[in-house]
NUNUGU-414217 format. One record per residue (C-alpha): x, y, z; residue in one letter. Coordinates in steps of 0.5 Angstrom, whole numbers, plus 500, padded with zeros to 3 digits. Layout:
<nodes>
XYZa;...
</nodes>
This chain:
<nodes>
540479554m;540478562p;533481565y;537486569d;541489563l;534489559l;531493564c;537498565l;537499557t;529501557i;530506562r;536509559c;534517557p;538516551h;535510548l;533511541t;528507538v;524509532d;517508535s;514505541e;512499536r;519497535q;521497543l;514493544c;516488539k;523487542a;520486549i;515481546l;521477542c;525477549w;520474553i;518469548s;525467548e;526466555t;519463556e;522457551s;529457555l;525456562q;520451559h;527447557h;531449563k;527452568n;532458568l;527464570l;522462576p;520469576n;519470569s;511472570i;513478574d;519480569s;514480563q;509484567l;514489569c;517490562l;511491558l;509496563s;515500560k;511500553v;507507552r;501503549i;497509548s;503510542l;502503539l;500503532p;492500532l;494494528e;500492532f;496492538a;490488536a;495483533g;498482540t;492479542k;493473539r;499471543n;498476549w;491477550a;491481556e;496486554f;493486547g;486488550n;489493554k;493496549a;487496544e;482499549r;487505551t;488507544i;480506542l;479510548n;484515546l;481516539l;474519542k;477525545d;485525545n;486532546l;482533552q;486526555t;492530553i;490536557l;488532563d;495529563a;498536563i;494538569a;495532573d;503532571g;502525568d;504527561l;510522560e;506516558s;504520552y;511522550r;514520543i;521517545r;526522542i;533524544t;538528541e;541522537y;534520534s;534521526k;527518525k;520518528i;515513526v;508514528l;505510522s;498507523g;497511530c;490515528p;490516536q;495521535i;493528532t;497534530t;496537537e;497531541f;504531537l;506538539y;504537546i;507531547s;514533545v;514539549l;519540554p;517538561t;520544565n;515549561l;510550566d;508557564v;507555557t;503549559f;498553562k;498558557r;496552552i;491549556e;488556557s;488557549s;485550548c;479552553a;478559550q;479558542l;478553536d;485549538y;486549530r;487557531d;493560528i;494563535i;495556538l;500554533y;504560534n;505559541e;506551540l;511553535e;515557540k;515551545a;517546540v;523549537k;526548544t;525541543s;531536540s;529535533f;536537530g;538530528n;531528525v;531526518h;525522517t;518523520v;513517518d;506519519i;503515513s;496512515k;495517520c;489521518p;489527523n;496530521f;493536517e;498542519d;505539520l;509545518l;511548524y;514541526l;517540519l;521547520l;524545527t;527539523c;532542519p;535536516w;528533513i;529531506n;523527504e;516529505i;510523503d;503526503m;500520499t;493518499i;489513496d;488513489t;481513485s;479507483i;475510477i;479509471a;479512464p;476505462m;470505466h;463507463s;461513467v;453514468i;453520472s;457524477s;456529482r;461533487f;459536494e;463541498e;465538505q;461542510g;465548513v;473548510m;477549516k;483554515p;489550514k;496553515l;499551508t;494556505r;495561510f;503561508y;501561501v;498568502q;503570506n;509574502p;514571507s;512564505y;517563499y;523566503s;521561509t;521555504t;527557501n;531557507s;527552511d;525547506f;532547502s;534540503n;527537500i;529532495s;524527495k;516529494l;511524494i;504527492l;501520490e;493520489g;492527491r;487529486n;486536489d;493538486i;493543480t;498546476d;498552480v;500548486d;506545481l;508552480l;509553487k;513546488i;517549483s;520553488v;524547490l;528547484k;535547487n;534541491s;528537488l;530530485c;525526486y;517527485i;511522485n;505525482i;501518481k;494519479k;494526480c;488527475t;487535475l;494536473l;495537465t;501536460d;502543460d;503544468g;507537468i;512540463s;513547466k;515543473l;520539469l;523545465f;524549472t;526543476c;532541472t;535537478k;530532478i;532525476h;526520478s;519521476v;513517478v;508520473l;503514472s;496515470y;497522469t;496527463s;504526462f;504526454g;508529448n;509536451q;512534457s;517529453i;519535448q;521538455t;525532457l;528532450c;530539449t;537542451p;535547457n;539553456s;539554464t;543548465d;549548461i;554546466k;555539463d;555538456e;554530456s;547531460s;545536455h;537534456v;534532462t;531525459a;539523459f;540524466r;533520468m;535514473q;527512474e;521513470m;514511471h;510512466l;505506467d;498508464g;500514461c;496514454k;497521451g;504519448i;504518441d;509513437y;514519435a;514522442a;515515445m;521514440s;524520442q;524519449l;527512449m;533514444s;534520450n;535515456m;541512457d;543511464i;536510467v;535504472n;528503473y;523504467l;516502467c;512503461l;506498463r;499500459e;503505454t;503505447t;510502447l;511498440a;517495437d;519501433g;520505440s;523500444l;528499439c;531506440n;532504447f;540504448v;541504455g;545498459s;544500466s;537497467l;535494474e;527494473y;523494467l;516493466d;513493459i;506489461s;500490457e;504493451t;505490444v;512489444v;515483441s;521479442i;524482436l;525489440s;525486447l;531481447a;536486445p;534490451v;535484456i;542482452r;545489454r;542490461n;546484465s;544488472n;536487470l;533484477k;526485475c;522483469l;515484468k;512482461a;505480463a;499481458g;504482452c;500478447r;505480441n;511477444l;511471439l;508476433f;512480428e;509486425h;502484426g;503477423e;504470426v;512468426d;511461426l;515459432m;515453436t;518451443l;524449439t;524455435g;531459434n;527466436t;524463442y;530459444g;534465443d;529469447f;529464453l;537464453q;538471453e;534471460i;537465463t;544467461n;544474462t;540476468c;539474475c;532476477l;529477483e;522480481d;519477475v;512477472e;510472466m;505472461g;504470454w;510466451a;514464457f;513457457c;520453459p;521446457i;525444463e;526446470v;534447468t;532452464t;530456470l;535455475i;540460473p;536466472s;531464478f;536462483s;535469487k;527470485v;523473491r;517475487k;514471482m;507472478t;505467473i;499469469g;494468463l;498465457g;504461461t;502454464t;508452468l;508444468a;507441475e;514438476n;516446475i;511448480l;513443485y;521444484a;519452485l;522452492p;529449490n;529453484i;527460488c;530458495p;529465497f;521466494l;517471499e;511472494s;508467489l;502469485i;499464480l;493465476r;490460471f;495455473q;494447474m;495446481i;495440486s;495438493d;502436492r;505442489v;501447494i;503442500r;511442498n;511450497l;508451504l;513446507e;519448503s;519455502s;520458509t;520465507n;514465503l;510471506q;505472500v;501466497l;495468492c;492463488l;487465483q;482461478s;487456478c;485449476l;486442479g;484438485s;486442491l;483439498t;484442505s;490437506f;494443502s;494447508f;495443514e;502445515v;505450519k;507457515t;509462520p;512467515a;505467511l;502474512r;498475506i;493469503l;488470497r;484463495l;480466489e;475461486w;479455488i;477452495t;469451494p;470445499w;472450505m;468449511t;469452518n;473447520n;478448514d;478455516l;480453524a;486449521v;488455517l;488460523i;492455527q;497454522n;498462520c;498469522n;495473517l;494480516v;490480509e;485474507l;481474501s;476468500l;472467493s;467462492g;467459499c;459457499k;460453505l;461458510l;456461515d;455466520s;460463525s;466464520s;466471522q;467470529e;473465527l;476470523i;476476528s;478472534s;483468530g;486474526w;485480530p;490484526n;487483520l;488489515t;484487509c;478482509l;475480502h;469475502l;466474495e;460469494e;462466501c;455462503g;451466508q;457469512i;453476513t;446473514l;446475521d;450482520g;457484521v;458485528s;464480529s;467483523i;467490526l;471487532n;477487527c;479494529k;485494525a;481493518l;483498513e;480495507d;473491507v;470487501l;463483502l;459481496r;454476496h;455473503t;448473506g;442478506k;443480513g;447487512i;444492516g;442499513r;447503518t;453499515i;457504512i;456509518t;457503523d;464501520a;467508519i;465509527r;468502529e;474501525l;478507525p;483505520l;478503515l;479507508r;476502503k;469499504l;465495498a;458492499l;453489494d;446491495l;444484494c;446483501d;442489504a;437486509a;433492508e;434493501e;439499501g;444502506y;444509509d;449514506s;454516511p;455523515n;461527513n;466523516p;471528518e;477526521g;476519519k;481515514m;475513510i;476514502r;472510498t;465506499v;463502493r;456499493m;454494487s;447493484r;445487481c;439485476k;437478475s;438474468v;435468466r;440463464s;439461456c;441454458f;435453463e;429457460l;424452462h;426451469r;423455475e;428460479g;433459474s;435466474s;442469476k;444476479p;449479474v;452486476h;449492473k;452498476e;456501482t;455507486i;462510488v;463515494l;470518494e;472523499w;477528498g;480533502s;475538499r;469534497h;465528496l;464525489s;458520488t;459517481t;455511478i;459506474v;456502469k;459495471e;462492477r;468496480v;
</nodes>
């Protein structure tokens, strides 16, 4: 695109972009391409001035922090300015906006929205609060309103209901008429968006996901306590629940809500589900994964009332026999369609992974009533051959039966009937080659096993596959027909792919984007060929693999790679090897385990080389934190940090420092072994921050039985973990008898 035309496009008042990130990314791509042309043909002698002019059009205060930090890798001056602006805005964004109103300079803080905008994306922008959003979208001609709002903010708590009433009147004059989607994920400060949603009559999806608890039922809890979080702020949602007009408002303005995502909301109760039932005329999809306070009774009542629901994500909840009875019993209030006499029959998507409260009879009943389901996840349930044999559906596209006791006897017929199957996950199924609890003497050439592989290769064209026990193809040609479109592949314990198959993966799976290998035999030849030939590879995870891997594997450019996990396979890694990785790939997630040759200089390499890291896991990595963690705290986009056995130099204030310095931080895991002063200070109430979980593991020394007479032969063994979890209403402190 010519420079002049691009400038005109950016200035156009009807420019429709979802976010400032989308615009900035497009400009940076244009500049990169023109620089390349200039390098070869000298076409743009004034390109430097053009770049500065173009980038000045980006409203950097509205960029996601992770994206802004990432631009520092290739555009240092612009990236540093953007990151600095966002961090300053985080300190006091409301006052900054009010000052801009007073100075008549609000344009750089306005989100780009026109009458044609259908989507608003503010994901990863912690600097934008509800108040910021309201004020920044107000029409510029409302001078009187501005003054009244400024006066209200100066005299009242800016969350007061009076201010919101004033804002609502003004915001309703803005052009939200065509907006269908508002993405505010990874934004901690949007607490009361009801008024904004009410001005978007076509909104049909609400996502209120938060991080789920890391404490699973399988963990052994030693003690647990809860603390209320200071003075709870009044919330407009609570105000409207108490107001008689709430239900009429919901019926009229939220009548289009068809998809509701509440994943991880461990403050949601059965009473809340009863209120949600008011959406019975529109709600089709609900996600209540890991909503731990919900009961089987509450879930069953919601399913009974909202008969239009056809997709449910109920993973790791108390969903059980009573809810299944509701799904499989004819509903007297729904007699329009005789063929869909029970709700289960109309189910298109069902995720029940981790639901332990389903007995054999109920599971069999459910399987026999789901005929048109497309997505079915039964991982870690009581599913057995008898139940799966009752499933007669032929529309499956996604099937996950991992960690169950099913065998080939019941799985093969399901695969045979479902020719549209694109995802098959069957890891951890130890009974795949067993029948009725006894070993069936099958070999790689046995008929039953051969038939099973034939069902997969002849029937399916998979895009996502997770393999464990019993998947051992004999030759490459066995995989080629059904794996030619695979984009995601996980190979785990119980399956060992031969070197020739691993080497041929780029040819077998030319579209491969994600590869996870656990307990496989790998080599430089395999990994080097994979990185060179799989040009779409974005995720590579090598966990506890065997083989003679060296630094030669990673001496190749991998521009598409974004996530790299090297766990317990690279003990030889040095700072020089790390520097090579930095030159060859631009990562957003890095996990290293067992790299004992790394030292405190590694921190600076990581933070300067990958400034846009969102996840950093370092375990048993030499002495990286011997001199503290100051460089790690310079990675401002970090959301997930794990530092375990990385050097005894972490200060007492690490938790408070991390929460203050890393605005997007949600998860922090530490080992008390690394504390410079034998412990860490408990954080203050992190109100308005992203932090959800802090884990601190304690170790004890155990003498090795093989070195009884050798001095200093004891080694640290994990004893317990202190887990701090912040919810919307309280802080829970749990001590678990193991490492989590």
